[in-house]
C-alpha positions as CSV (number, residue, x, y, z in Angstrom):
1,M,20.5,-122.5,68.1
2,R,21.8,-125.0,66.6
3,V,22.4,-126.7,63.3
4,I,19.6,-128.5,61.9
5,S,21.5,-131.1,59.0
6,G,24.2,-132.3,57.8
7,K,27.9,-133.3,59.4
8,Y,26.9,-131.6,62.0
9,K,23.5,-131.7,63.0
10,G,22.2,-130.9,66.4
11,L,25.4,-129.5,67.0
12,H,25.0,-126.3,69.9
13,L,26.0,-122.9,68.9
14,E,26.3,-120.5,71.2
15,G,24.8,-117.1,71.0
16,F,24.9,-113.7,71.9
17,D,23.2,-110.2,73.1
18,I,24.4,-107.7,71.5
19,D,22.4,-104.7,70.0
20,G,22.2,-105.3,66.5
21,T,22.2,-109.1,66.0
22,R,19.9,-111.8,66.1
23,P,19.8,-115.5,64.6
24,T,18.3,-116.7,61.4
25,M,15.3,-118.7,62.8
26,D,15.7,-122.5,62.7
27,R,12.5,-122.8,59.8
28,V,14.6,-120.2,58.2
29,K,17.7,-122.0,57.7
30,E,15.9,-124.8,57.2
31,S,14.0,-123.3,54.2
32,L,16.1,-121.7,53.0
33,F,19.2,-124.6,52.3
34,G,17.1,-126.2,51.1
35,S,16.8,-123.7,48.1
36,I,20.9,-123.7,47.6
37,Q,21.6,-127.4,48.5
38,N,23.0,-128.1,45.2
39,Y,25.2,-125.3,45.3
40,L,26.7,-126.3,48.2
41,K,28.9,-129.7,47.4
42,E,32.4,-128.3,47.8
43,S,32.1,-124.6,46.9
44,V,34.4,-122.0,49.1
45,C,31.3,-120.2,51.0
46,L,31.6,-116.5,52.6
47,D,29.7,-115.4,55.5
48,L,30.3,-111.8,55.5
49,F,28.4,-110.5,58.5
50,A,29.1,-113.9,60.2
51,G,27.4,-113.3,63.7
52,S,27.2,-116.5,65.6
53,G,28.3,-117.6,62.4
54,A,25.4,-120.1,61.9
55,L,25.2,-119.6,58.5
56,G,28.5,-120.8,57.4
57,I,28.3,-123.2,59.7
58,E,25.3,-125.4,58.2
59,A,27.0,-124.9,55.0
60,L,30.2,-126.6,55.9
61,S,27.6,-129.3,57.8
62,N,26.3,-129.6,54.4
63,G,28.8,-130.2,52.0
64,A,31.4,-126.8,51.0
65,S,34.9,-127.2,50.9
66,E,35.7,-123.7,53.3
67,C,34.3,-121.2,54.7
68,Y,35.4,-117.6,55.5
69,F,33.7,-115.9,58.2
70,I,33.4,-112.3,58.5
71,D,32.5,-109.6,61.6
72,K,34.2,-106.6,62.9
73,N,32.9,-106.8,66.7
74,I,35.6,-108.8,68.0
75,E,32.8,-109.8,71.4
76,V,31.2,-111.8,68.5
77,I,34.6,-112.9,66.7
78,K,35.4,-114.8,70.5
79,I,32.2,-116.3,70.5
80,L,32.4,-117.4,67.0
81,K,35.7,-118.7,67.6
82,R,34.0,-121.3,70.0
83,N,31.0,-122.3,67.9
84,L,34.2,-123.2,65.6
85,N,36.0,-125.3,67.8
86,K,34.9,-128.2,66.4
87,I,34.1,-127.3,62.9
88,D,36.1,-127.9,60.0
89,N,37.4,-125.6,56.9
90,A,37.0,-122.3,58.3
91,K,38.6,-119.1,58.3
92,V,37.5,-116.1,60.7
93,F,38.2,-112.8,59.9
94,N,38.3,-109.8,62.6
95,S,37.1,-107.2,59.9
96,S,34.5,-104.9,58.4
97,Y,32.8,-106.2,55.8
98,E,34.4,-103.3,53.1
99,D,38.3,-103.9,54.1
100,F,37.3,-107.4,53.6
101,L,35.9,-107.4,50.4
102,N,38.4,-104.3,49.0
103,N,41.3,-106.8,50.2
104,T,40.3,-110.6,49.5
105,N,41.4,-112.3,46.3
106,V,39.6,-115.4,47.0
107,K,36.2,-116.1,45.0
108,F,33.0,-117.5,46.3
109,D,30.2,-119.9,45.4
110,I,27.9,-118.8,47.9
111,I,28.3,-115.6,49.8
112,F,26.0,-115.1,52.9
113,L,24.6,-111.1,53.3
114,D,22.5,-111.3,56.1
115,P,23.3,-107.9,58.4
116,P,22.3,-106.1,61.7
117,Y,19.2,-105.0,60.0
118,K,18.8,-101.1,60.8
119,F,21.8,-100.5,58.5
120,N,21.2,-101.1,55.3
121,L,24.3,-102.9,54.5
122,I,23.0,-105.3,51.5
123,N,23.7,-102.8,48.9
124,N,26.8,-101.7,49.2
125,A,28.1,-105.2,50.1
126,I,27.2,-106.4,46.6
127,D,27.7,-103.7,44.7
128,L,31.5,-104.3,46.6
129,I,31.7,-107.6,45.7
130,I,30.6,-106.8,41.7
131,K,33.4,-104.3,41.9
132,N,35.6,-106.7,43.4
133,D,34.6,-109.4,41.4
134,L,34.9,-111.8,43.9
135,L,31.6,-114.0,43.0
136,N,32.3,-117.0,40.5
137,E,30.8,-117.6,37.8
138,G,27.5,-119.7,38.5
139,G,28.1,-118.5,42.0
140,I,24.7,-117.3,44.1
141,I,24.2,-114.5,47.2
142,V,22.0,-115.3,49.6
143,C,20.2,-111.8,51.6
144,E,18.5,-111.8,54.9
145,Y,17.1,-108.7,55.9
146,E,13.9,-106.9,56.9
147,N,13.1,-103.3,55.6
148,E,16.5,-102.6,53.3
149,K,15.4,-102.2,49.8
150,I,17.4,-104.1,47.5
151,I,18.4,-103.1,44.7
152,D,18.9,-106.1,41.9
153,K,22.0,-106.3,39.8
154,L,22.3,-109.8,39.7
155,N,19.6,-112.5,38.4
156,L,17.3,-112.7,41.2
157,I,16.5,-116.9,41.0
158,K,14.4,-117.0,44.3
159,E,12.5,-114.5,47.1
160,K,10.3,-115.4,50.4
161,K,8.5,-113.8,52.8
162,Y,9.2,-115.4,56.7
163,G,7.2,-113.3,58.7
164,S,8.5,-109.8,58.9
165,K,11.9,-111.0,57.5
166,F,13.0,-111.8,53.4
167,I,15.1,-114.2,51.9
168,K,16.2,-113.2,48.6
169,I,19.3,-115.2,46.2
170,Y,21.1,-113.7,43.9
171,K,23.0,-115.6,40.7
172,K,25.8,-114.5,38.6
């Protein structure tokens, strides 16, 4: 796994073999970041189910001003911190997504939602983001999922299928 473009292009990212986790494929990342490039410059990002941090790191590599990385698994956090060792403007929180969304006062321009597929967490995460008013006006939420039925609560601006995976991008 590696950073595919921008300031940190080519940087190797450490992965892990933990049940329920999987990296976003490079071709999906490349297409995704091509779709959101106009939102990245100076944005404040949230990588909510961070895992290795690949999505948030890619955002920082391509012009985001800062990124918050959230994961509840302490083993994943250790790997994430190693991946962020050479990355500027990253903030890491060992927290459940619910606790973070209910207790932060930061508003975001881009929110990445790429949870473990089998738990169907995207709808609840979007509900908490809306309830707590955490997305700036004109901000986007990027969802990566497999079988989850996502209820459109914001304006859907893009939807694409990559094999068995889907990407949906919503705008406030």
